[in-house]
C-alpha positions in Angstrom: 84.1 85.3 133.5 80.3 85.0 133.1 79.2 84.5 129.5 77.7 87.7 127.7 74.4 87.8 126.0 75.9 89.7 123.1 77.1 89.1 119.7 80.8 88.3 119.2 82.2 88.9 115.7 85.5 87.0 116.3 88.3 89.7 115.8 90.2 92.2 117.6 90.0 96.0 117.2 92.0 98.0 114.5 95.8 97.8 114.0 97.9 100.5 115.1 101.4 101.3 113.8 104.0 103.8 114.9 107.4 105.1 114.2 109.8 107.7 115.2 111.7 109.7 112.6 114.2 112.4 112.6 112.6 114.7 110.1 109.5 114.9 108.0 111.4 114.6 104.8 110.2 113.9 101.2 110.1 110.1 101.7 108.1 110.3 105.0 105.6 112.8 104.0 105.2 111.0 100.5 104.3 107.8 102.2 101.7 109.8 104.5 100.4 111.5 101.3 100.0 108.4 99.6 98.3 106.6 102.4 95.6 109.5 102.4 95.3 109.5 98.6 94.8 105.9 98.5 92.3 105.6 101.3 94.7 103.5 103.3 94.0 105.5 106.4 91.7 107.9 108.0 93.6 108.6 111.0 97.4 109.8 111.2 99.0 111.4 114.0 102.2 113.6 113.9 103.7 114.6 117.3 106.8 116.7 118.1 109.0 114.7 120.4 111.7 117.3 121.0 112.3 119.2 124.2 113.6 117.6 127.3 113.5 114.2 125.5 116.7 115.3 123.6 118.5 116.6 126.7 119.1 113.2 128.0 122.2 111.1 126.5 120.8 108.5 124.4 122.5 105.6 126.4 121.4 107.1 129.8 118.0 105.1 129.7 116.2 102.3 127.9 114.6 105.1 125.4 117.6 105.3 123.1 115.7 107.2 120.3 116.5 110.6 121.5 117.5 112.0 118.2 114.1 111.5 116.7 112.2 114.7 116.5 108.8 113.2 115.6 106.7 110.3 116.7 104.1 109.1 114.0 101.0 107.0 114.6 98.4 105.5 112.1 95.5 103.4 112.2 95.6 101.8 108.6 92.9 100.2 106.8 92.3 97.8 103.9 95.8 96.4 102.6 97.8 99.0 104.4 96.9 97.1 107.7 99.4 94.5 106.8 102.4 96.8 106.4 105.5 96.5 108.4 108.3 99.1 109.2 111.5 99.1 107.7 115.0 98.7 109.2 116.1 102.2 108.7 115.4 103.8 112.0 115.8 107.3 110.9 112.8 107.0 108.6 110.7 104.0 109.0 107.3 105.6 108.7 104.9 103.2 107.3 107.2 101.5 104.7 
């Protein structure tokens, strides 16, 4: 690849995190609210994952999270960019 005549700042783009949850329960919505209140994100996406996804048995394909109703995606910033998801797969949003 030919060298570019532009400045390079030596780091990649933003970190993205995602999770699948069954419900938007108090714990999950509390974490989302705290992230906005504390300025840890400016972008958070919630998508419904129901419909035909739930019509296929969980063991029929490699996508085993068929009981999850929501897909969450966040672009964290500041100290939140270092968070990891927990091991509780029913509600691992930004823990």
